[in-house]
C-alpha positions in Angstrom: 0.2 -3.2 12.4 3.3 -2.5 10.7 3.8 -4.6 7.4 5.1 -8.3 7.8 7.8 -9.5 5.6 7.0 -12.6 4.1 9.4 -15.0 1.6 6.5 -17.1 -0.8 9.7 -19.4 -0.7 7.9 -22.4 -2.0 6.8 -20.9 -5.1 10.1 -21.2 -6.5 10.0 -24.5 -8.3 6.0 -24.2 -9.9 7.8 -20.7 -11.0 11.2 -22.3 -12.2 9.0 -25.0 -13.9 6.6 -22.6 -15.6 9.5 -20.5 -17.5 11.6 -23.8 -18.3 8.2 -25.1 -19.8 7.5 -21.7 -22.4 4.1 -21.4 -20.8 4.0 -19.3 -18.4 0.8 -19.4 -16.4 0.6 -20.5 -12.9 -2.7 -21.0 -11.0 -3.7 -23.6 -8.3 -6.0 -23.3 -4.7 -5.1 -23.6 -1.2 -7.5 -24.8 1.2 -7.4 -24.0 4.5 -9.4 -24.0 7.1 -12.7 -22.5 6.4 -10.8 -20.4 3.5 -9.9 -21.0 -0.2 -7.0 -19.1 -1.4 -6.5 -18.9 -5.2 -2.7 -18.0 -6.3 -2.0 -16.9 -9.4 1.2 -15.6 -11.9 0.8 -14.8 -15.0 4.4 -13.7 -16.3 6.0 -12.8 -19.7 8.6 -11.5 -21.2 6.7 -9.0 -23.1 4.9 -7.8 -20.0 7.6 -8.0 -17.1 6.0 -5.8 -14.2 3.6 -8.8 -13.9 6.0 -11.0 -12.8 6.2 -9.8 -9.8 2.8 -9.5 -8.8 1.1 -12.4 -7.1 -2.8 -12.4 -7.4 -5.2 -14.0 -4.5 -8.5 -14.9 -5.4 -10.2 -15.0 -2.2 -13.3 -17.6 -2.5 -15.7 -17.7 0.0 -15.5 -13.1 -0.2 -15.5 -13.2 -4.1 -12.2 -10.7 -3.5 -9.4 -10.3 -6.1 -6.4 -9.2 -4.7 -2.8 -8.3 -5.5 0.4 -8.5 -3.9 3.5 -7.0 -5.2 6.2 -9.7 -4.8 10.2 -8.7 -3.9 13.9 -11.1 -4.8 15.5 -13.0 -7.5 12.9 -15.4 -8.0 14.8 -17.9 -9.8 16.8 -18.3 -6.3 13.9 -18.6 -4.0 13.2 -15.3 -3.1 9.2 -13.9 -3.1 9.0 -11.4 -0.5 5.9 -9.7 0.3 4.7 -6.9 2.9 1.7 -7.9 4.2 -0.2 -5.5 5.5 -3.4 -5.2 8.0 -5.4 -4.7 4.6 -3.9 -8.7 3.6 -4.7 -9.5 7.0 -8.3 -8.2 6.7 -8.9 -10.4 3.7 -7.7 -13.3 5.3 -9.3 -13.1 8.4 -12.7 -12.8 6.3 -11.8 -15.5 4.1 -11.4 -17.8 7.5 -14.9 -16.3 8.7 -12.5 -15.4 11.9 -14.9 -12.0 12.3 -16.0 -12.5 16.3 -14.6 -14.3 19.0 -13.4 -17.7 19.4 -9.5 -19.4 19.9 -6.7 -17.0 19.3 -5.5 -16.5 15.4 -1.9 -16.7 15.2 -1.4 -14.9 11.5 2.5 -15.5 11.1 2.1 -19.2 11.7 -1.0 -19.1 9.8 1.1 -17.3 6.7 3.7 -20.2 7.1 1.0 -23.2 6.5 0.0 -21.1 3.5 3.2 -21.3 2.5 3.7 -25.1 3.0 0.9 -26.1 1.0 2.1 -24.3 -2.2 2.3 -27.6 -5.0 5.7 -28.4 -5.4 4.4 -29.5 -8.8 1.6 -28.0 -11.4 0.2 -30.6 -13.8 -1.8 -28.5 -16.7 -5.1 -29.8 -15.1 -5.2 -28.2 -12.1 -4.0 -25.0 -13.7 -6.6 -25.3 -16.7 -8.9 -26.2 -14.4 -8.4 -23.3 -11.7 -8.5 -21.0 -14.7 -11.6 -22.2 -15.7 -13.3 -21.9 -12.3 -12.2 -18.5 -11.4 -12.2 -16.5 -14.3 -15.6 -15.7 -14.9 -15.3 -13.9 -10.9 -12.2 -11.9 -11.8 -11.9 -11.0 -15.9 -13.6 -7.6 -15.1 -10.4 -6.9 -12.8 -7.7 -8.8 -14.6 -8.2 -7.8 -18.5 -4.7 -6.9 -19.0 -3.2 -10.2 -18.1 -4.5 -11.4 -21.3 -4.4 -9.7 -24.8 -7.5 -8.2 -26.7 -10.2 -9.5 -23.8 -13.3 -8.9 -26.0 -12.2 -11.6 -28.4 -13.0 -15.2 -27.1 -13.4 -16.7 -30.6 -10.5 -18.8 -31.9 -10.4 -18.7 -35.4 -6.9 -20.2 -36.1 -3.2 -20.0 -36.1 -1.3 -17.2 -38.0 3.2 -17.8 -38.5 4.9 -14.7 -37.1 7.8 -13.0 -38.6 11.4 -13.5 -37.3 11.0 -10.1 -36.0 8.2 -11.2 -33.8 7.3 -13.9 -30.8 4.0 -14.7 -29.9 2.9 -13.7 -26.7 1.8 -15.1 -23.6 -1.1 -13.2 -23.0 -2.5 -14.4 -26.4 -1.5 -18.1 -25.7 -2.9 -18.3 -21.8 -6.6 -17.9 -23.3 -6.6 -21.5 -25.1 -7.1 -22.4 -21.0 -10.4 -20.2 -21.0 -11.6 -20.8 -24.6 -11.0 -24.3 -26.1 -12.3 -27.9 -25.2 -9.5 -29.7 -24.9 -6.9 -31.7 -22.2 -5.3 -29.6 -20.5 -2.1 -31.5 -20.8 -1.9 -31.5 -24.6 -3.1 -27.6 -24.3 0.3 -27.3 -22.2 2.1 -29.1 -25.1 0.6 -27.2 -28.0 1.2 -23.9 -26.3 5.5 -25.0 -26.4 5.2 -26.4 -29.6 3.8 -23.1 -31.5 6.5 -21.3 -29.3 9.0 -23.4 -30.8 7.6 -22.6 -34.1 7.1 -19.1 -33.5 3.6 -18.9 -34.8 0.6 -17.5 -32.4 -3.8 -17.8 -32.3 -6.0 -15.9 -33.9 -9.1 -14.4 -32.2 -12.0 -12.9 -33.0 -14.9 -11.8 -31.7 -17.1 -11.4 -34.6 -20.1 -13.7 -33.8 -20.4 -14.9 -37.0 -17.2 -16.7 -37.5 -17.5 -20.7 -36.3 -14.5 -21.1 -33.4 -11.8 -23.7 -34.2 -12.2 -27.1 -32.2 -8.9 -27.9 -31.1 -8.5 -30.8 -32.7 -9.5 -28.7 -36.1 -6.3 -26.6 -34.7 -4.2 -30.1 -34.0 -4.6 -30.4 -38.1 -4.2 -27.1 -39.2 -0.5 -26.8 -37.2 0.7 -30.5 -38.5 -0.3 -29.1 -42.4 2.1 -26.0 -40.9 5.1 -28.1 -40.1 
């Protein structure tokens, strides 16, 4: 089939909200029929080419896939060109291989779009990332810095000419035991004060708890 141009327009609100809150990570899942579709966007100023990528993990068939989005996103344009490959993945996820009732693919895309949440609590984002990361980590190492470094050892104040990297900070959702609402607020707070996180892969080091991190942060202010 020829590619279908489709606008995932209902991404606009959570996309705009992610940038305004200085925590530009989007992750949620949509369950339709027999399918479970995990939508993710990993936004960052330092890696702007990823800002146009919609990552979809098809949970039943355990397949990650990415689609390039076109248009002015803050204005509500998230145009994707859906090919036969994407349609086949969706059919497999919905377990539509074989006979049964006719499948209206365009109607399904509209239903998928209609189910995009208009508000994304940090708890939903954090839980979705943790539940999905082990299945996608090998395919998506480039969306976090130093993917092998998962032991959090503290905070680091940056010089004025450098800024905290979103690809470093979003690891907090994956590797720290804290409430997601608190993590989101903490990321915003340290970015405002030009502080980043220090990670290591040294197994002899002891990981900081979120409570210790908050204490360290209060001493740096």
